[in-house]
C-alpha positions, 0 to 999 in steps of 0.5 A: 499500500505504500508503494501505490502512495508514494507511485501515486505521490511522484506521478502527481508531483511529475504532472505538476512539474510538466504542467509547470514547465508548458505554463512557463514555455506558453509565457514566454514563447507566446507573449505572456499569453499564460498570464493573459489569459488567467488575468481574463480569467480571474477578472472575468473581463470576459464573455462567462461563456468565453473559455466553453467556446475556444475550448470546443473550438481547440479540441475541434482543431485537435481533431481534425488538424483543420483551423476552418473546421473550428469556426464553422457549423454545417448540417447534411443535406437529406438525400431525397431534397435537391440542390433546387428544393435547399436553395428555394427553402433557403430563399422562402425560410430568409423572406418569412424572417425578414432577413435580404438575401443579398447575392449568389455566388455559382462557384462550381458552375462559374469554374464549370464555365472556364475551364470546361470540366464538371465540379462538384457543387458549391453555390454560396448564399448570402444574408443580411440584416442591414440595421443589425449590421450597422449596429454591430459594426458601431460596436467594432470596426472588426465585425464587418469581417464577418458580413454578410451572413454566408450559407455554402451548399458544397457536395464533398468528394465522397457526394454528400451535400452540405450547408456550412456557415460559420459559428456565430459563437465567436463574434457572440461569447468569444471577447467582452460581453456585447452590449445587451441590445447588440447582443439580443440583435447577434443571437437573433440573427444566428437563430435566423441563420441556423434557421434556414442551414436547418430549413434547408437541409431538409428542404423544408419551408 
């Protein structure tokens, strides 16, 4: 029993030493990252959900080795739903929700015309709520890089079709808490884009 307790003790010491080593390594190699993170958590300057958002991103990044996969939400398109059904459903839901369709980019069709070679399907749909967009930009000019909201209909290399969109949790919860009015508007945009994405995937409107 004493031998087991001694082994556990030394394992804990070893784990602590390794943890301390990497904390110091991050502190010096990444411009004080460790102290910055602990400061933000301690003083609660970040949104209370920020740590959870970035933890999920980190897990996805480590699982996929693809930073883009860590920043998106995707849903599969049902097999019995055509591309035309997806588009019609999304347009109908957008109209009903009062969000503007501000552009479509038929990328695969354009490349086929340019090269004469068949391409797997890819079309980008863009949506915007102008007043909400201006409210976001009034809070931070950097929000303009997230505009307009985009949903991509893409056929993967196995033939499965997906609807991809940016994970808005980063924008909503990733920094300091948004002002209440902007927070409410951002959640509403997320709800609408999610409804468009889910409805399009099922061809349901």
